N, C-alpha and C positions, 0 to 999 in steps of 0.2 A: 778340444776333444777330450772326452772322458778317459779315465785310466783304462777302462774296459775296451774302449774304441782303439786306443793306442796299442794295447796288447793284441787286439784282433788284427790291426793293420800290420803289425810286425815291423819289418824293415822297409816296407814298400816306399815310404817317403824318402828313404836314403838312396833309392835306385835312381839312375839318371832318367830324366823325363824328356821325351822328344815329342814335339807337336808334329802330327802328320803334315807332310809338305803342302797339301792342298788347303788345309786349315790355316797353316802358317802364312801361305800366300794371301789368303783372304784377310787375315789380321794385318798383314803388312801393306795391303793395298791402300790403306788410308793412314797417314802419319799419326793423326790423333788417336785412332783406334789402336794402333801398334803401341804407342807410348802409354796409353791408359792400361792396356792389357799387361804390359811389362811391369807396371807399378802395382798390380794386384798381387796379393800373397801367393806364393807358390802352390799352397794347398788349394786355393780357390781356382787357380789356373788348371790344375790337374783335374779337379772335379768337373769343371765346365767343359774342358776338352774331352774328358771321358764320357760325359753325357752326350755330347755331339757325336762322338765316335761310336757309341753304342748303337746308333741308328744307321751306321754305314751300309748295312744290307737292305735298308728301306730308304731309297733315294729321296723320296718326297719329305719324309720325316727328317732325314739328315739335313736337307737344304733348309727346312723350316727352323730347325734348331740352330744351324749355323747362322742364318740370317738374324735370329733373335740375339744370339751371342754378339754378333757384330753391332747390332743396333744398341744394345745395352752397354757394350764396352765403349762405343763411340761417345755415349752419353756419360761415361765414367760412373756407371751404376752396376753394382753387383746384384745378382738376383739368385733366387733359390736358397737363400741363406736366412736363417732365423736371426733376427737382429735384436 
């Protein structure tokens, strides 16, 4: 992250991060998915969970985003990141 990005984020990355229970249950439903997700960097985990969570009030979009997160995580692939 750039210096400007870090300054804008402030201390947000220092705050405790909790995955919502239903998303956590979905990640933990498959051992490989759980293991892969835990191996991803914390910042990536926060971004992906936040992206899914932002659609909470739109159930169809929420489910679609969650399903894609699970699919890509099971395949041990990160997405939405510039490589």
